[in-house]
DRENNUKOL-916088 format. One record per residue: residue number from 1; x, y, z of N, C-alpha, C, O in turn. Coordinates in nm, 2 decimals. Layout:
N
R, i, n_u, n_v, n_w, ca_u, ca_v, ca_w, c_u, c_v, c_w, o_u, o_v, o_w
R, NUM, X, Y, Z, X, Y, Z, X, Y, Z, X, Y, Z
...
***
This chain:
156
R, i, n_u, n_v, n_w, ca_u, ca_v, ca_w, c_u, c_v, c_w, o_u, o_v, o_w
R, 1, -2.11, -1.38, 2.15, -2.08, -1.48, 2.05, -2.03, -1.45, 1.95, -2.06, -1.35, 1.89
R, 2, -1.93, -1.56, 1.89, -1.81, -1.50, 1.80, -1.91, -1.55, 1.68, -2.00, -1.64, 1.68
R, 3, -1.86, -1.47, 1.55, -1.93, -1.44, 1.46, -1.85, -1.53, 1.36, -1.76, -1.49, 1.28
R, 4, -1.90, -1.64, 1.37, -1.83, -1.79, 1.28, -1.84, -1.76, 1.10, -1.75, -1.80, 1.02
R, 5, -1.96, -1.69, 1.05, -1.94, -1.70, 0.92, -1.83, -1.59, 0.88, -1.77, -1.58, 0.77
R, 6, -1.81, -1.49, 1.01, -1.70, -1.39, 0.96, -1.58, -1.46, 0.91, -1.52, -1.44, 0.80
R, 7, -1.55, -1.54, 1.02, -1.43, -1.57, 1.00, -1.45, -1.74, 0.87, -1.36, -1.76, 0.80
R, 8, -1.54, -1.80, 0.87, -1.53, -1.85, 0.74, -1.51, -1.79, 0.62, -1.45, -1.86, 0.54
R, 9, -1.54, -1.64, 0.57, -1.49, -1.59, 0.49, -1.42, -1.52, 0.47, -1.39, -1.49, 0.36
R, 10, -1.36, -1.48, 0.60, -1.21, -1.40, 0.60, -1.09, -1.48, 0.53, -1.02, -1.58, 0.57
R, 11, -1.07, -1.40, 0.41, -0.95, -1.42, 0.36, -0.87, -1.31, 0.33, -0.90, -1.19, 0.31
R, 12, -0.74, -1.37, 0.33, -0.61, -1.27, 0.32, -0.54, -1.28, 0.23, -0.53, -1.40, 0.22
R, 13, -0.46, -1.20, 0.11, -0.40, -1.28, 0.00, -0.23, -1.23, 0.06, -0.22, -1.14, 0.15
R, 14, -0.12, -1.28, 0.00, -0.01, -1.24, -0.01, -0.01, -1.11, -0.12, -0.10, -1.12, -0.21
R, 15, 0.07, -1.00, -0.11, 0.09, -0.89, -0.19, 0.21, -0.94, -0.26, 0.29, -1.03, -0.21
R, 16, 0.23, -0.87, -0.39, 0.36, -0.92, -0.48, 0.46, -0.91, -0.41, 0.56, -0.98, -0.42
R, 17, 0.46, -0.81, -0.30, 0.61, -0.84, -0.18, 0.61, -0.90, -0.09, 0.70, -0.90, 0.00
R, 18, 0.48, -0.96, -0.08, 0.52, -1.10, 0.01, 0.47, -1.10, 0.15, 0.50, -1.18, 0.24
R, 19, 0.39, -0.99, 0.16, 0.32, -0.94, 0.30, 0.14, -0.97, 0.30, 0.06, -0.96, 0.22
R, 20, 0.14, -1.01, 0.42, -0.07, -1.00, 0.36, -0.16, -0.93, 0.39, -0.18, -0.86, 0.49
R, 21, -0.25, -0.93, 0.25, -0.31, -0.79, 0.27, -0.49, -0.85, 0.32, -0.51, -0.97, 0.35
R, 22, -0.58, -0.76, 0.32, -0.68, -0.78, 0.32, -0.78, -0.68, 0.23, -0.69, -0.60, 0.20
R, 23, -0.87, -0.65, 0.18, -0.94, -0.58, 0.13, -1.06, -0.54, 0.23, -1.12, -0.62, 0.31
R, 24, -1.11, -0.37, 0.19, -1.25, -0.33, 0.26, -1.36, -0.40, 0.21, -1.47, -0.37, 0.25
R, 25, -1.36, -0.50, 0.10, -1.48, -0.62, 0.09, -1.49, -0.70, 0.19, -1.61, -0.72, 0.23
R, 26, -1.40, -0.76, 0.27, -1.34, -0.85, 0.33, -1.43, -0.78, 0.51, -1.52, -0.81, 0.58
R, 27, -1.35, -0.70, 0.50, -1.40, -0.62, 0.62, -1.56, -0.58, 0.63, -1.64, -0.60, 0.73
R, 28, -1.57, -0.55, 0.56, -1.76, -0.49, 0.54, -1.80, -0.64, 0.55, -1.83, -0.67, 0.67
R, 29, -1.80, -0.72, 0.49, -1.88, -0.87, 0.49, -1.87, -0.94, 0.58, -1.95, -1.03, 0.60
R, 30, -1.71, -0.88, 0.68, -1.71, -1.01, 0.80, -1.74, -0.88, 0.92, -1.71, -0.92, 1.03
R, 31, -1.78, -0.76, 0.92, -1.86, -0.68, 1.02, -2.02, -0.67, 1.00, -2.09, -0.59, 1.07
R, 32, -2.04, -0.73, 0.93, -2.18, -0.71, 0.89, -2.20, -0.53, 0.84, -2.32, -0.48, 0.85
R, 33, -2.12, -0.47, 0.80, -2.10, -0.34, 0.75, -2.15, -0.30, 0.60, -2.13, -0.39, 0.52
R, 34, -2.18, -0.23, 0.57, -2.17, -0.15, 0.44, -2.06, -0.09, 0.39, -2.00, 0.01, 0.42
R, 35, -2.05, -0.19, 0.27, -1.89, -0.14, 0.15, -1.87, -0.02, 0.18, -1.80, 0.05, 0.25
R, 36, -1.96, 0.00, 0.08, -1.97, 0.21, 0.10, -1.92, 0.27, 0.21, -1.82, 0.34, 0.21
R, 37, -1.99, 0.25, 0.31, -1.93, 0.31, 0.44, -1.81, 0.28, 0.49, -1.74, 0.37, 0.54
R, 38, -1.77, 0.14, 0.50, -1.67, 0.13, 0.50, -1.56, 0.16, 0.39, -1.46, 0.21, 0.45
R, 39, -1.55, 0.16, 0.28, -1.47, 0.23, 0.19, -1.47, 0.42, 0.21, -1.39, 0.51, 0.18
R, 40, -1.55, 0.41, 0.26, -1.56, 0.60, 0.31, -1.49, 0.65, 0.43, -1.46, 0.76, 0.49
R, 41, -1.47, 0.53, 0.45, -1.39, 0.57, 0.61, -1.21, 0.59, 0.54, -1.13, 0.69, 0.54
R, 42, -1.20, 0.49, 0.50, -1.07, 0.50, 0.42, -1.06, 0.63, 0.37, -0.96, 0.69, 0.40
R, 43, -1.15, 0.68, 0.28, -1.12, 0.80, 0.18, -1.12, 0.90, 0.31, -1.03, 0.99, 0.34
R, 44, -1.17, 0.89, 0.34, -1.18, 1.02, 0.43, -1.07, 1.06, 0.52, -1.04, 1.18, 0.55
R, 45, -0.99, 0.93, 0.59, -0.85, 0.95, 0.65, -0.75, 0.87, 0.55, -0.69, 0.77, 0.59
R, 46, -0.75, 0.89, 0.48, -0.60, 0.82, 0.37, -0.53, 0.93, 0.37, -0.49, 0.96, 0.26
R, 47, -0.50, 0.99, 0.45, -0.36, 1.03, 0.49, -0.28, 0.96, 0.62, -0.16, 0.93, 0.64
R, 48, -0.39, 0.93, 0.70, -0.35, 0.89, 0.80, -0.35, 0.73, 0.79, -0.28, 0.68, 0.87
R, 49, -0.41, 0.63, 0.70, -0.41, 0.53, 0.64, -0.24, 0.53, 0.55, -0.15, 0.44, 0.55
R, 50, -0.24, 0.65, 0.49, -0.04, 0.59, 0.39, 0.03, 0.66, 0.50, 0.15, 0.66, 0.50
R, 51, -0.01, 0.70, 0.60, 0.12, 0.69, 0.68, 0.19, 0.52, 0.72, 0.27, 0.50, 0.81
R, 52, 0.13, 0.46, 0.67, 0.13, 0.28, 0.69, 0.17, 0.19, 0.59, 0.18, 0.07, 0.60
R, 53, 0.19, 0.32, 0.45, 0.19, 0.22, 0.33, 0.10, 0.30, 0.25, 0.00, 0.36, 0.29
R, 54, 0.14, 0.30, 0.12, 0.01, 0.29, 0.00, -0.09, 0.25, -0.02, -0.11, 0.14, -0.06
R, 55, -0.19, 0.33, -0.01, -0.33, 0.25, 0.00, -0.35, 0.19, -0.15, -0.36, 0.29, -0.23
R, 56, -0.35, 0.10, -0.21, -0.40, 0.05, -0.33, -0.57, 0.04, -0.35, -0.63, -0.03, -0.28
R, 57, -0.64, 0.13, -0.45, -0.72, 0.13, -0.46, -0.72, 0.03, -0.60, -0.61, 0.04, -0.65
R, 58, -0.84, -0.07, -0.68, -0.86, -0.17, -0.75, -0.98, -0.18, -0.80, -1.03, -0.06, -0.79
R, 59, -1.04, -0.25, -0.84, -1.19, -0.22, -0.90, -1.21, -0.38, -0.99, -1.13, -0.44, -1.07
R, 60, -1.31, -0.39, -0.95, -1.37, -0.56, -1.01, -1.48, -0.56, -1.06, -1.54, -0.45, -1.03
R, 61, -1.54, -0.64, -1.12, -1.67, -0.61, -1.20, -1.78, -0.66, -1.05, -1.76, -0.73, -0.95
R, 62, -1.87, -0.59, -1.10, -2.01, -0.62, -0.93, -2.04, -0.78, -0.97, -2.03, -0.85, -1.08
R, 63, -2.08, -0.81, -0.85, -2.12, -0.99, -0.87, -2.24, -0.99, -0.90, -2.31, -0.94, -0.81
R, 64, -2.30, -1.03, -1.01, -2.50, -1.05, -1.02, -2.57, -1.05, -0.90, -2.56, -1.12, -0.80
R, 65, -2.63, -0.96, -0.93, -2.73, -1.00, -0.81, -2.73, -0.89, -0.71, -2.81, -0.88, -0.62
R, 66, -2.63, -0.78, -0.73, -2.58, -0.69, -0.66, -2.65, -0.52, -0.67, -2.58, -0.47, -0.76
R, 67, -2.71, -0.45, -0.64, -2.77, -0.37, -0.66, -2.69, -0.26, -0.73, -2.58, -0.24, -0.67
R, 68, -2.71, -0.20, -0.83, -2.62, -0.09, -0.93, -2.59, -0.16, -1.06, -2.65, -0.26, -1.09
R, 69, -2.50, -0.11, -1.13, -2.45, -0.16, -1.22, -2.27, -0.13, -1.22, -2.22, -0.08, -1.12
R, 70, -2.17, -0.15, -1.33, -2.06, -0.09, -1.31, -1.98, -0.15, -1.25, -2.03, -0.23, -1.17
R, 71, -1.85, -0.15, -1.23, -1.74, -0.18, -1.09, -1.76, -0.15, -1.00, -1.80, -0.04, -0.97
R, 72, -1.72, -0.26, -0.92, -1.70, -0.22, -0.74, -1.57, -0.14, -0.75, -1.53, -0.11, -0.86
R, 73, -1.53, -0.10, -0.65, -1.40, 0.02, -0.61, -1.38, -0.01, -0.46, -1.44, 0.04, -0.37
R, 74, -1.27, -0.10, -0.46, -1.25, -0.13, -0.30, -1.13, -0.11, -0.28, -1.06, -0.12, -0.39
R, 75, -1.04, -0.08, -0.13, -0.85, -0.05, -0.09, -0.86, -0.20, -0.09, -0.95, -0.28, -0.08
R, 76, -0.72, -0.21, -0.09, -0.65, -0.32, -0.02, -0.57, -0.27, 0.13, -0.53, -0.15, 0.14
R, 77, -0.56, -0.33, 0.21, -0.46, -0.31, 0.31, -0.42, -0.38, 0.37, -0.48, -0.48, 0.41
R, 78, -0.33, -0.34, 0.40, -0.18, -0.42, 0.49, -0.22, -0.46, 0.61, -0.34, -0.45, 0.63
R, 79, -0.14, -0.50, 0.70, -0.19, -0.52, 0.82, -0.23, -0.41, 0.92, -0.33, -0.43, 0.99
R, 80, -0.15, -0.29, 0.94, -0.17, -0.18, 1.02, -0.24, -0.12, 0.94, -0.26, -0.02, 1.01
R, 81, -0.30, -0.10, 0.83, -0.41, -0.01, 0.77, -0.57, -0.07, 0.81, -0.67, -0.01, 0.84
R, 82, -0.56, -0.21, 0.79, -0.66, -0.27, 0.84, -0.72, -0.28, 0.96, -0.84, -0.30, 0.98
R, 83, -0.57, -0.27, 1.08, -0.61, -0.23, 1.21, -0.65, -0.14, 1.22, -0.75, -0.15, 1.30
R, 84, -0.64, 0.01, 1.18, -0.63, 0.10, 1.17, -0.82, 0.13, 1.13, -0.91, 0.19, 1.20
R, 85, -0.82, 0.07, 1.03, -0.95, 0.05, 1.00, -1.07, 0.06, 1.06, -1.16, 0.14, 1.06
R, 86, -1.04, -0.09, 1.15, -1.13, -0.17, 1.23, -1.11, -0.01, 1.38, -1.23, 0.02, 1.42
R, 87, -1.01, 0.07, 1.45, -1.04, 0.13, 1.53, -1.11, 0.22, 1.51, -1.16, 0.28, 1.61
R, 88, -1.14, 0.26, 1.37, -1.25, 0.40, 1.31, -1.36, 0.37, 1.31, -1.45, 0.45, 1.29
R, 89, -1.40, 0.20, 1.32, -1.55, 0.16, 1.33, -1.57, 0.13, 1.47, -1.49, 0.10, 1.56
R, 90, -1.73, 0.14, 1.46, -1.78, 0.12, 1.61, -1.81, 0.01, 1.63, -1.90, -0.07, 1.57
R, 91, -1.73, -0.03, 1.77, -1.73, -0.15, 1.79, -1.90, -0.20, 1.87, -1.97, -0.14, 1.95
R, 92, -1.91, -0.30, 1.82, -2.05, -0.38, 1.87, -1.96, -0.55, 1.84, -1.86, -0.57, 1.79
R, 93, -2.07, -0.64, 1.92, -2.01, -0.80, 1.92, -1.97, -0.88, 1.81, -1.92, -0.98, 1.83
R, 94, -2.00, -0.83, 1.63, -1.92, -0.88, 1.58, -1.79, -0.77, 1.50, -1.70, -0.84, 1.45
R, 95, -1.78, -0.67, 1.49, -1.69, -0.58, 1.53, -1.56, -0.67, 1.56, -1.47, -0.71, 1.48
R, 96, -1.59, -0.68, 1.69, -1.48, -0.73, 1.82, -1.46, -0.85, 1.79, -1.35, -0.85, 1.74
R, 97, -1.52, -0.96, 1.79, -1.50, -1.08, 1.69, -1.41, -1.09, 1.59, -1.30, -1.15, 1.58
R, 98, -1.46, -1.01, 1.50, -1.36, -0.98, 1.36, -1.26, -0.93, 1.41, -1.18, -1.03, 1.41
R, 99, -1.20, -0.83, 1.47, -1.06, -0.73, 1.49, -0.99, -0.88, 1.55, -0.89, -0.92, 1.49
R, 100, -1.03, -0.94, 1.66, -0.93, -1.08, 1.71, -0.95, -1.14, 1.61, -0.85, -1.21, 1.63
R, 101, -1.00, -1.18, 1.51, -1.02, -1.29, 1.41, -0.90, -1.23, 1.33, -0.78, -1.27, 1.34
R, 102, -0.94, -1.10, 1.25, -0.80, -1.06, 1.19, -0.69, -1.06, 1.22, -0.60, -1.05, 1.13
R, 103, -0.68, -1.06, 1.32, -0.54, -1.02, 1.40, -0.51, -1.21, 1.44, -0.40, -1.21, 1.49
R, 104, -0.53, -1.28, 1.43, -0.52, -1.39, 1.38, -0.46, -1.40, 1.30, -0.34, -1.39, 1.30
R, 105, -0.55, -1.43, 1.18, -0.55, -1.44, 1.07, -0.44, -1.38, 1.02, -0.36, -1.46, 0.96
R, 106, -0.39, -1.23, 1.02, -0.25, -1.17, 0.97, -0.12, -1.27, 1.02, -0.02, -1.31, 0.97
R, 107, -0.17, -1.28, 1.18, -0.05, -1.37, 1.23, -0.04, -1.52, 1.12, 0.05, -1.57, 1.05
R, 108, -0.14, -1.54, 1.14, -0.07, -1.69, 1.06, -0.03, -1.67, 0.92, 0.06, -1.74, 0.87
R, 109, -0.07, -1.58, 0.84, -0.09, -1.56, 0.73, 0.10, -1.49, 0.70, 0.14, -1.47, 0.59
R, 110, 0.16, -1.47, 0.80, 0.31, -1.43, 0.84, 0.35, -1.58, 0.84, 0.43, -1.63, 0.76
R, 111, 0.30, -1.63, 0.93, 0.39, -1.74, 0.98, 0.40, -1.81, 0.84, 0.52, -1.81, 0.79
R, 112, 0.31, -1.85, 0.76, 0.29, -1.95, 0.60, 0.40, -1.86, 0.53, 0.49, -1.92, 0.48
R, 113, 0.41, -1.74, 0.53, 0.47, -1.67, 0.43, 0.62, -1.69, 0.48, 0.71, -1.69, 0.39
R, 114, 0.66, -1.70, 0.60, 0.77, -1.71, 0.65, 0.80, -1.88, 0.63, 0.92, -1.90, 0.62
R, 115, 0.74, -1.98, 0.62, 0.77, -2.10, 0.57, 0.80, -2.14, 0.49, 0.86, -2.24, 0.48
R, 116, 0.74, -2.05, 0.36, 0.78, -2.07, 0.21, 0.88, -2.02, 0.20, 0.87, -1.95, 0.10
R, 117, 0.99, -2.00, 0.26, 1.08, -1.91, 0.22, 1.19, -2.06, 0.26, 1.19, -2.10, 0.37
R, 118, 1.26, -2.10, 0.18, 1.30, -2.26, 0.24, 1.44, -2.21, 0.19, 1.46, -2.12, 0.12
R, 119, 1.58, -2.32, 0.27, 1.72, -2.27, 0.25, 1.71, -2.29, 0.09, 1.77, -2.20, 0.03
R, 120, 1.66, -2.38, 0.01, 1.71, -2.37, -0.16, 1.62, -2.27, -0.20, 1.62, -2.25, -0.32
R, 121, 1.54, -2.21, -0.12, 1.52, -2.01, -0.18, 1.51, -1.89, -0.10, 1.41, -1.83, -0.07
R, 122, 1.63, -1.86, -0.08, 1.61, -1.76, 0.01, 1.57, -1.66, 0.00, 1.54, -1.61, -0.12
R, 123, 1.54, -1.56, 0.14, 1.44, -1.43, 0.07, 1.61, -1.33, 0.05, 1.73, -1.35, 0.08
R, 124, 1.53, -1.24, -0.01, 1.58, -1.15, -0.02, 1.70, -1.12, 0.06, 1.82, -1.15, 0.03
R, 125, 1.67, -1.06, 0.17, 1.78, -1.02, 0.24, 1.88, -1.14, 0.24, 2.00, -1.13, 0.20
R, 126, 1.83, -1.25, 0.27, 1.96, -1.37, 0.29, 2.02, -1.39, 0.14, 2.14, -1.41, 0.12
R, 127, 1.96, -1.39, 0.06, 2.05, -1.30, -0.09, 2.11, -1.23, -0.11, 2.21, -1.24, -0.19
R, 128, 2.09, -1.16, -0.07, 2.16, -1.01, -0.08, 2.29, -1.02, 0.06, 2.38, -0.94, 0.06
R, 129, 2.28, -1.13, 0.16, 2.36, -1.10, 0.27, 2.50, -1.22, 0.16, 2.61, -1.17, 0.14
R, 130, 2.46, -1.37, 0.10, 2.50, -1.42, 0.04, 2.60, -1.39, -0.09, 2.71, -1.43, -0.13
R, 131, 2.53, -1.30, -0.12, 2.59, -1.20, -0.20, 2.71, -1.09, -0.14, 2.83, -1.10, -0.18
R, 132, 2.68, -1.03, -0.09, 2.83, -0.97, -0.06, 2.88, -1.06, 0.06, 2.92, -1.01, 0.17
R, 133, 2.88, -1.17, 0.03, 3.01, -1.27, 0.12, 3.09, -1.33, -0.02, 3.21, -1.36, -0.03
R, 134, 2.98, -1.33, -0.11, 3.09, -1.33, -0.25, 3.18, -1.26, -0.29, 3.27, -1.31, -0.35
R, 135, 3.15, -1.09, -0.26, 3.23, -1.03, -0.32, 3.32, -0.99, -0.23, 3.43, -0.96, -0.28
R, 136, 3.31, -0.99, -0.11, 3.44, -0.96, 0.00, 3.49, -1.07, -0.02, 3.60, -1.07, 0.02
R, 137, 3.45, -1.22, -0.08, 3.57, -1.30, -0.12, 3.69, -1.32, -0.28, 3.80, -1.38, -0.30
R, 138, 3.60, -1.24, -0.36, 3.57, -1.21, -0.42, 3.73, -1.07, -0.43, 3.83, -1.08, -0.49
R, 139, 3.68, -0.98, -0.36, 3.77, -0.85, -0.35, 3.89, -0.91, -0.24, 3.99, -0.84, -0.22
R, 140, 3.88, -1.03, -0.18, 4.02, -1.07, -0.13, 4.10, -1.14, -0.22, 4.22, -1.13, -0.20
R, 141, 4.05, -1.22, -0.32, 4.13, -1.29, -0.42, 4.17, -1.16, -0.48, 4.28, -1.11, -0.45
R, 142, 4.09, -1.10, -0.58, 4.16, -0.98, -0.63, 4.29, -0.90, -0.54, 4.40, -0.89, -0.59
R, 143, 4.26, -0.85, -0.43, 4.41, -0.75, -0.40, 4.52, -0.82, -0.37, 4.62, -0.75, -0.39
R, 144, 4.54, -1.00, -0.31, 4.57, -1.07, -0.30, 4.70, -1.09, -0.45, 4.83, -1.09, -0.44
R, 145, 4.61, -1.09, -0.57, 4.64, -1.13, -0.69, 4.77, -1.02, -0.70, 4.89, -1.03, -0.70
R, 146, 4.67, -0.89, -0.70, 4.77, -0.76, -0.70, 4.87, -0.74, -0.65, 4.97, -0.71, -0.70
R, 147, 4.83, -0.76, -0.47, 4.98, -0.78, -0.45, 5.10, -0.86, -0.51, 5.20, -0.81, -0.54
R, 148, 5.08, -1.01, -0.52, 5.14, -1.08, -0.60, 5.23, -1.03, -0.70, 5.36, -1.03, -0.71
R, 149, 5.10, -0.98, -0.79, 5.21, -0.90, -0.91, 5.25, -0.78, -0.91, 5.31, -0.73, -1.01
R, 150, 5.23, -0.67, -0.77, 5.30, -0.59, -0.73, 5.42, -0.62, -0.72, 5.50, -0.57, -0.80
R, 151, 5.48, -0.71, -0.59, 5.62, -0.80, -0.58, 5.68, -0.87, -0.69, 5.80, -0.89, -0.71
R, 152, 5.57, -0.91, -0.78, 5.71, -0.97, -0.88, 5.75, -0.86, -0.98, 5.85, -0.87, -1.06
R, 153, 5.64, -0.74, -0.97, 5.73, -0.65, -1.09, 5.83, -0.57, -0.99, 5.94, -0.53, -1.04
R, 154, 5.80, -0.55, -0.83, 5.95, -0.49, -0.82, 6.05, -0.55, -0.78, 6.16, -0.49, -0.76
R, 155, 6.04, -0.71, -0.77, 6.18, -0.82, -0.79, 6.21, -0.81, -0.91, 6.33, -0.84, -0.91
R, 156, 6.17, -0.77, -1.03, 6.26, -0.75, -1.16, 6.32, -0.67, -1.20, 6.39, -0.68, -1.30
***
């Protein structure tokens, strides 16, 4: 049976580079796992995770009522890193259901991020292509002007 609580709590964020990410906190909560154990998997296999990009470790205050004091350390993971983490986890119904939900959530977030790029707000690749076209036109104009100037000098 699907873990509807996990689906309701699943939150993906858009990172600064516009790619969707999640955290070890979300994964631990959604798979009914201890966050400590999930974070330990990331730390144990950090070099493997970093084959898919830098793993960002962050801290936030521990919510009131949770055991321990101080801040909570967690990892921010991109889609590939989150998928890798889930492959390291033991399969049970909750984990399997969450794997499906996570894949769907990443797909949905990518689609939403793509829709946010309207023609009035070009993406970086599109903006670079437009700049390249403008530079090519300017180069052609300058080359034509240079040829015309050389012709005029030669005819004097």
